[in-house]
MIDOSE-1310 file (N, C-alpha, C; in nm, 2 decimals, decimal comma, always signed):
residues 184
xxxx	-2,30/-9,44/+2,22/-2,43/-9,40/+2,27/-2,45/-9,25/+2,24; -2,56/-9,22/+2,18/-2,59/-9,08/+2,15/-2,64/-9,01/+2,27; -2,62/-8,88/+2,27/-2,68/-8,80/+2,38/-2,78/-8,70/+2,32; -2,87/-8,66/+2,41/-2,97/-8,57/+2,37/-2,91/-8,43/+2,33
xxxx	-2,81/-8,39/+2,40/-2,74/-8,26/+2,37/-2,67/-8,26/+2,23; -2,60/-8,37/+2,20/-2,54/-8,39/+2,07/-2,64/-8,39/+1,96; -2,75/-8,46/+1,99/-2,86/-8,47/+1,89/-2,93/-8,33/+1,86; -2,94/-8,25/+1,97/-2,99/-8,11/+1,95/-2,90/-8,03/+1,86
xxxx	-2,77/-8,05/+1,89/-2,67/-7,97/+1,80/-2,68/-8,02/+1,66; -2,69/-8,15/+1,63/-2,70/-8,20/+1,50/-2,82/-8,14/+1,43; -2,93/-8,13/+1,50/-3,06/-8,08/+1,45/-3,04/-7,94/+1,40; -2,97/-7,86/+1,48/-2,95/-7,72/+1,44/-2,86/-7,71/+1,32
xxxx	-2,76/-7,80/+1,31/-2,67/-7,80/+1,20/-2,74/-7,83/+1,07; -2,85/-7,89/+1,07/-2,93/-7,92/+0,95/-2,98/-7,79/+0,89; -2,99/-7,69/+0,97/-3,04/-7,56/+0,92/-2,94/-7,47/+0,85; -2,81/-7,51/+0,86/-2,70/-7,43/+0,81/-2,73/-7,41/+0,66
xxxx	-2,70/-7,28/+0,61/-2,72/-7,25/+0,47/-2,59/-7,26/+0,39; -2,47/-7,26/+0,46/-2,34/-7,27/+0,39/-2,27/-7,38/+0,46; -2,18/-7,45/+0,39/-2,10/-7,56/+0,45/-2,00/-7,50/+0,55; -1,97/-7,58/+0,65/-1,87/-7,55/+0,75/-1,73/-7,56/+0,68
xxxx	-1,64/-7,47/+0,71/-1,51/-7,48/+0,65/-1,44/-7,61/+0,68; -1,38/-7,67/+0,57/-1,32/-7,80/+0,58/-1,17/-7,80/+0,62; -1,09/-7,72/+0,55/-0,95/-7,72/+0,57/-0,91/-7,66/+0,71; -0,80/-7,70/+0,76/-0,75/-7,65/+0,89/-0,73/-7,50/+0,88
xxxx	-0,67/-7,45/+0,76/-0,64/-7,31/+0,74/-0,77/-7,23/+0,75; -0,88/-7,28/+0,67/-1,00/-7,21/+0,67/-1,07/-7,21/+0,81; -1,06/-7,32/+0,88/-1,12/-7,33/+1,01/-1,05/-7,23/+1,11; -0,92/-7,23/+1,10/-0,84/-7,15/+1,19/-0,87/-7,00/+1,16
xxxx	-0,88/-6,97/+1,03/-0,91/-6,83/+0,99/-1,05/-6,79/+1,05; -1,15/-6,87/+1,04/-1,28/-6,84/+1,09/-1,27/-6,82/+1,24; -1,20/-6,91/+1,31/-1,20/-6,90/+1,45/-1,13/-6,78/+1,50; -1,02/-6,74/+1,43/-0,94/-6,62/+1,47/-1,03/-6,50/+1,45
xxxx	-1,10/-6,50/+1,34/-1,19/-6,38/+1,31/-1,30/-6,37/+1,41; -1,36/-6,49/+1,44/-1,47/-6,49/+1,54/-1,43/-6,45/+1,68; -1,31/-6,49/+1,72/-1,26/-6,47/+1,85/-1,18/-6,34/+1,86; -1,16/-6,27/+1,75/-1,09/-6,14/+1,74/-0,95/-6,15/+1,78
xxxx	-0,88/-6,25/+1,73/-0,73/-6,25/+1,75/-0,68/-6,39/+1,76; -0,55/-6,40/+1,74/-0,48/-6,53/+1,74/-0,46/-6,58/+1,89; -0,44/-6,49/+1,98/-0,42/-6,53/+2,12/-0,54/-6,60/+2,18; -0,66/-6,54/+2,16/-0,78/-6,61/+2,22/-0,80/-6,75/+2,15
xxxx	-0,78/-6,76/+2,02/-0,79/-6,88/+1,95/-0,69/-6,99/+2,00; -0,57/-6,94/+2,02/-0,47/-7,04/+2,07/-0,50/-7,09/+2,21; -0,55/-7,00/+2,30/-0,59/-7,04/+2,43/-0,71/-7,13/+2,43; -0,81/-7,11/+2,34/-0,92/-7,20/+2,33/-0,88/-7,34/+2,29
xxxx	-0,79/-7,34/+2,19/-0,75/-7,47/+2,13/-0,64/-7,54/+2,21; -0,57/-7,47/+2,30/-0,47/-7,53/+2,38/-0,34/-7,54/+2,31; -0,31/-7,45/+2,22/-0,18/-7,45/+2,14/-0,12/-7,31/+2,16; +0,00/-7,30/+2,10/+0,07/-7,17/+2,11/+0,01/-7,07/+2,00
xxxx	+0,03/-6,95/+2,03/-0,01/-6,84/+1,94/+0,06/-6,86/+1,80; +0,19/-6,90/+1,81/+0,27/-6,92/+1,69/+0,21/-7,03/+1,60; +0,16/-7,14/+1,67/+0,10/-7,25/+1,59/-0,02/-7,20/+1,51; -0,10/-7,12/+1,58/-0,22/-7,06/+1,51/-0,18/-6,98/+1,39
xxxx	-0,07/-6,90/+1,41/-0,02/-6,81/+1,30/+0,03/-6,90/+1,18; +0,09/-7,01/+1,22/+0,14/-7,10/+1,11/+0,03/-7,16/+1,03; -0,08/-7,20/+1,10/-0,20/-7,25/+1,02/-0,26/-7,14/+0,93; -0,26/-7,02/+0,98/-0,31/-6,91/+0,90/-0,23/-6,88/+0,78
xxxx	-0,09/-6,89/+0,80/+0,00/-6,87/+0,69/+0,00/-6,98/+0,59; -0,05/-7,10/+0,63/-0,05/-7,21/+0,54/+0,08/-7,30/+0,55; +0,17/-7,27/+0,65/+0,29/-7,35/+0,66/+0,26/-7,48/+0,74; +0,16/-7,48/+0,82/+0,11/-7,61/+0,88/-0,03/-7,63/+0,81
xxxx	-0,05/-7,76/+0,77/-0,17/-7,79/+0,70/-0,25/-7,90/+0,76; -0,19/-8,00/+0,83/-0,26/-8,11/+0,88/-0,24/-8,12/+1,03; -0,34/-8,08/+1,11/-0,33/-8,09/+1,26/-0,33/-8,23/+1,30; -0,27/-8,26/+1,42/-0,28/-8,39/+1,48/-0,43/-8,42/+1,51
xxxx	-0,47/-8,54/+1,53/-0,61/-8,58/+1,55/-0,68/-8,50/+1,66; -0,61/-8,49/+1,77/-0,67/-8,42/+1,89/-0,70/-8,28/+1,86; -0,61/-8,21/+1,79/-0,63/-8,07/+1,76/-0,73/-8,05/+1,65; -0,73/-8,14/+1,55/-0,83/-8,14/+1,44/-0,97/-8,15/+1,50
xxxx	-0,99/-8,24/+1,59/-1,12/-8,27/+1,65/-1,16/-8,14/+1,73; -1,07/-8,08/+1,81/-1,11/-7,96/+1,89/-1,14/-7,85/+1,79; -1,06/-7,83/+1,69/-1,08/-7,72/+1,59/-1,22/-7,74/+1,52; -1,25/-7,86/+1,48/-1,37/-7,89/+1,41/-1,49/-7,86/+1,51
xxxx	-1,48/-7,90/+1,63/-1,58/-7,88/+1,73/-1,61/-7,73/+1,76; -1,50/-7,66/+1,78/-1,51/-7,52/+1,81/-1,57/-7,44/+1,69; -1,53/-7,47/+1,57/-1,58/-7,40/+1,45/-1,73/-7,44/+1,43; -1,77/-7,57/+1,45/-1,91/-7,61/+1,43/-2,00/-7,54/+1,53
xxxx	-1,95/-7,53/+1,66/-2,03/-7,47/+1,76/-2,05/-7,32/+1,75; -1,97/-7,26/+1,66/-1,98/-7,11/+1,64/-2,03/-7,08/+1,50; -2,05/-7,17/+1,42/-2,08/-7,15/+1,28/-2,23/-7,10/+1,26; -2,25/-7,00/+1,19/-2,38/-6,94/+1,16/-2,47/-6,92/+1,28
xxxx	-2,43/-6,84/+1,37/-2,51/-6,83/+1,50/-2,65/-6,77/+1,47; -2,67/-6,68/+1,37/-2,80/-6,63/+1,35/-2,89/-6,73/+1,28; -2,84/-6,81/+1,20/-2,92/-6,92/+1,14/-2,96/-7,02/+1,24; -2,87/-7,05/+1,33/-2,90/-7,14/+1,44/-3,01/-7,08/+1,53
xxxx	-3,00/-6,95/+1,56/-3,10/-6,89/+1,65/-3,23/-6,89/+1,59; -3,24/-6,86/+1,46/-3,37/-6,86/+1,38/-3,43/-7,00/+1,38; -3,35/-7,10/+1,37/-3,40/-7,24/+1,37/-3,45/-7,28/+1,50; -3,38/-7,24/+1,61/-3,43/-7,26/+1,75/-3,57/-7,19/+1,77
xxxx	-3,57/-7,07/+1,73/-3,69/-6,99/+1,75/-3,81/-7,05/+1,67; -3,79/-7,09/+1,55/-3,89/-7,16/+1,47/-3,94/-7,29/+1,53; -3,85/-7,37/+1,58/-3,88/-7,49/+1,65/-3,96/-7,47/+1,78; -3,92/-7,37/+1,85/-3,98/-7,34/+1,98/-4,11/-7,27/+1,98
xxxx	-4,14/-7,20/+1,86/-4,27/-7,13/+1,86/-4,37/-7,18/+1,75; -4,32/-7,25/+1,65/-4,42/-7,28/+1,55/-4,41/-7,43/+1,51; -4,30/-7,49/+1,48/-4,29/-7,62/+1,42/-4,27/-7,74/+1,52; -4,20/-7,72/+1,63/-4,17/-7,83/+1,71/-4,05/-7,91/+1,66
xxxx	-4,03/-8,03/+1,72/-3,92/-8,11/+1,68/-3,97/-8,26/+1,66; -3,90/-8,34/+1,60/-3,93/-8,48/+1,59/-3,82/-8,56/+1,66; -3,86/-8,64/+1,75/-3,76/-8,72/+1,83/-3,78/-8,87/+1,78; -3,67/-8,92/+1,74/-3,66/-9,07/+1,71/-3,56/-9,13/+1,80
xxxx	-3,61/-9,22/+1,89/-3,52/-9,28/+1,99/-3,54/-9,43/+2,00; -3,43/-9,49/+2,02/-3,43/-9,64/+2,06/-3,37/-9,64/+2,20; -3,46/-9,67/+2,29/-3,42/-9,67/+2,43/-3,51/-9,76/+2,51; -3,48/-9,77/+2,64/-3,56/-9,85/+2,73/-3,66/-9,76/+2,80
xxxx	-3,79/-9,79/+2,78/-3,89/-9,71/+2,84/-3,96/-9,79/+2,95; -3,97/-9,73/+3,07/-4,04/-9,80/+3,18/-4,14/-9,70/+3,23; -4,23/-9,75/+3,31/-4,35/-9,67/+3,35/-4,37/-9,69/+3,50; -4,43/-9,59/+3,56/-4,49/-9,59/+3,69/-4,63/-9,57/+3,67
xxxx	-4,71/-9,67/+3,68/-4,85/-9,66/+3,65/-4,94/-9,72/+3,76; -5,07/-9,73/+3,73/-5,17/-9,79/+3,82/-5,13/-9,94/+3,85; -5,17/-9,99/+3,97/-5,15/-10,13/+4,00/-5,22/-10,22/+3,90; -5,16/-10,33/+3,87/-5,22/-10,42/+3,77/-5,17/-10,41/+3,63
xxxx	-5,10/-10,30/+3,60/-5,05/-10,28/+3,46/-4,90/-10,32/+3,46; -4,85/-10,35/+3,35/-4,71/-10,39/+3,34/-4,63/-10,26/+3,33; -4,53/-10,26/+3,42/-4,44/-10,15/+3,42/-4,30/-10,18/+3,40; -4,27/-10,31/+3,35/-4,13/-10,35/+3,33/-4,08/-10,27/+3,21
xxxx	-3,96/-10,21/+3,23/-3,90/-10,14/+3,11/-3,87/-10,23/+3,00; -3,89/-10,18/+2,88/-3,86/-10,26/+2,76/-3,81/-10,17/+2,65; -3,73/-10,23/+2,56/-3,66/-10,16/+2,46/-3,77/-10,12/+2,35; -3,77/-10,00/+2,31/-3,87/-9,95/+2,21/-3,80/-9,86/+2,11
xxxx	-3,84/-9,85/+1,99/-3,80/-9,75/+1,89/-3,92/-9,67/+1,87; -3,91/-9,54/+1,91/-4,03/-9,45/+1,90/-3,98/-9,33/+1,81; -4,07/-9,29/+1,72/-4,05/-9,17/+1,65/-4,18/-9,08/+1,67; -4,16/-8,97/+1,73/-4,27/-8,89/+1,77/-4,24/-8,74/+1,75
xxxx	-4,34/-8,67/+1,70/-4,33/-8,52/+1,69/-4,37/-8,46/+1,82; -4,28/-8,37/+1,87/-4,31/-8,30/+1,99/-4,35/-8,16/+1,96; -4,45/-8,11/+2,03/-4,50/-7,97/+2,00/-4,39/-7,87/+2,04; -4,41/-7,75/+1,99/-4,31/-7,64/+2,01/-4,27/-7,62/+2,16
xxxx	-4,36/-7,63/+2,25/-4,33/-7,60/+2,39/-4,22/-7,70/+2,45; -4,23/-7,83/+2,40/-4,12/-7,92/+2,44/-3,99/-7,89/+2,37; -3,99/-7,84/+2,25/-3,87/-7,80/+2,18/-3,81/-7,68/+2,26; -3,90/-7,59/+2,30/-3,85/-7,47/+2,37/-3,79/-7,51/+2,51
xxxx	-3,85/-7,61/+2,58/-3,79/-7,65/+2,70/-3,66/-7,72/+2,69; -3,65/-7,80/+2,58/-3,52/-7,87/+2,56/-3,41/-7,77/+2,52; -3,44/-7,68/+2,43/-3,34/-7,58/+2,39/-3,30/-7,49/+2,50; -3,40/-7,45/+2,58/-3,37/-7,36/+2,69/-3,28/-7,43/+2,80
xxxx	-3,32/-7,55/+2,82/-3,24/-7,62/+2,92/-3,09/-7,64/+2,87; -3,08/-7,67/+2,74/-2,95/-7,69/+2,68/-2,87/-7,56/+2,69; -2,93/-7,45/+2,66/-2,86/-7,32/+2,66/-2,82/-7,28/+2,81; -2,90/-7,33/+2,90/-2,87/-7,30/+3,04/-2,77/-7,39/+3,10
xxxx	-2,72/-7,49/+3,02/-2,62/-7,58/+3,07/-2,67/-7,70/+3,15; -2,79/-7,74/+3,12/-2,85/-7,86/+3,19/-2,77/-7,98/+3,16; -2,77/-8,07/+3,26/-2,70/-8,20/+3,24/-2,77/-8,29/+3,14; -2,70/-8,39/+3,10/-2,76/-8,49/+3,01/-2,88/-8,56/+3,07
xxxx	-2,87/-8,59/+3,20/-2,99/-8,66/+3,26/-3,11/-8,56/+3,27; -3,09/-8,43/+3,28/-3,20/-8,34/+3,28/-3,26/-8,33/+3,14; -3,18/-8,33/+3,04/-3,23/-8,33/+2,90/-3,31/-8,46/+2,87; -3,26/-8,57/+2,92/-3,34/-8,70/+2,90/-3,47/-8,69/+2,97
xxxx	-3,47/-8,63/+3,09/-3,59/-8,62/+3,17/-3,70/-8,54/+3,10; -3,65/-8,43/+3,04/-3,74/-8,34/+2,96/-3,80/-8,42/+2,84; -3,71/-8,49/+2,77/-3,75/-8,56/+2,65/-3,85/-8,67/+2,69; -3,82/-8,74/+2,80/-3,91/-8,84/+2,85/-4,05/-8,78/+2,89
xxxx	-4,05/-8,67/+2,95/-4,18/-8,60/+2,98/-4,26/-8,57/+2,85; -4,18/-8,52/+2,75/-4,25/-8,48/+2,62/-4,30/-8,61/+2,55; -4,22/-8,71/+2,55/-4,27/-8,84/+2,49/-4,38/-8,90/+2,57; -4,37/-8,89/+2,70/-4,48/-8,94/+2,78/-4,61/-8,87/+2,75
xxxx	-4,61/-8,74/+2,74/-4,73/-8,67/+2,71/-4,79/-8,69/+2,57; -4,70/-8,69/+2,47/-4,75/-8,70/+2,34/-4,77/-8,84/+2,29; -4,68/-8,93/+2,32/-4,69/-9,07/+2,27/-4,77/-9,16/+2,36; -4,73/-9,16/+2,49/-4,80/-9,26/+2,58/-4,93/-9,21/+2,63
xxxx	-4,94/-9,08/+2,67/-5,07/-9,03/+2,72/-5,15/-8,97/+2,62; -5,10/-8,95/+2,50/-5,18/-8,90/+2,38/-5,24/-8,76/+2,42; -5,16/-8,67/+2,47/-5,21/-8,54/+2,51/-5,32/-8,54/+2,61; -5,32/-8,64/+2,70/-5,42/-8,64/+2,81/-5,55/-8,72/+2,78
xxxx	-5,55/-8,79/+2,66/-5,67/-8,87/+2,62/-5,66/-9,01/+2,68; -5,55/-9,05/+2,73/-5,54/-9,19/+2,79/-5,43/-9,19/+2,89; -5,43/-9,30/+2,97/-5,32/-9,33/+3,06/-5,28/-9,21/+3,15; -5,38/-9,14/+3,21/-5,35/-9,03/+3,30/-5,27/-9,09/+3,42
xxxx	-5,17/-9,01/+3,46/-5,09/-9,04/+3,58/-4,97/-9,13/+3,54; -4,96/-9,17/+3,42/-4,85/-9,25/+3,38/-4,72/-9,17/+3,37; -4,62/-9,21/+3,45/-4,49/-9,15/+3,45/-4,39/-9,23/+3,37; -4,32/-9,17/+3,27/-4,23/-9,24/+3,18/-4,09/-9,23/+3,22
xxxx	-4,02/-9,34/+3,22/-3,87/-9,34/+3,25/-3,80/-9,37/+3,12; -3,70/-9,29/+3,09/-3,63/-9,30/+2,96/-3,48/-9,33/+2,99; -3,44/-9,46/+2,98/-3,31/-9,50/+3,02/-3,25/-9,58/+2,91; -3,12/-9,62/+2,92/-3,04/-9,70/+2,83/-3,06/-9,65/+2,69
xxxx	-3,04/-9,53/+2,66/-3,06/-9,47/+2,52/-2,95/-9,53/+2,43; -3,00/-9,61/+2,33/-2,90/-9,66/+2,24/-2,88/-9,56/+2,12; -2,98/-9,50/+2,08/-2,97/-9,40/+1,98/-3,08/-9,30/+1,99; -3,05/-9,17/+1,96/-3,15/-9,07/+1,96/-3,12/-8,97/+1,85
xxxx	-3,22/-8,94/+1,77/-3,20/-8,84/+1,66/-3,31/-8,74/+1,67; -3,28/-8,61/+1,68/-3,37/-8,51/+1,68/-3,36/-8,43/+1,56; -3,47/-8,40/+1,50/-3,47/-8,31/+1,38/-3,58/-8,21/+1,39; -3,55/-8,10/+1,31/-3,64/-7,98/+1,32/-3,75/-8,00/+1,22
């Protein structure tokens, strides 16, 4: 199952201008430089300082799966912070984002209408203010359920209520997310 937070991260990674380092040595070198020392890098990765030094020297080349995954994650999350910030700013002020989701959508609506949740695949452009709300909430450490709630509100306004032109008062529930892809 995809999460909204992971999808936001992938969307920002699309803006990268250079590839992320691939080898363990290059990743470790980047992390040590970014954290300003081998000790902080070792503490972050949960290994000894000597292990970090061995990767830097090239005597260790292939990390075990768990360390490789942590190393990859930490490097990706810190890679090109200025490019990432510009992409966020552009999405939040000018361009917005596109949300493509396959999920169960349910409604709270006027009596007489069907409100049973059903599986839908929706691709919808959200205006910049919704991108800003999502990125701001993500940066403030919002939970996945809060991010889903914001995405549901944005989809409810733009897709289901068509910017206020129809279905006033319709509240959208966004559950059972099978896949979600956000792009800038």
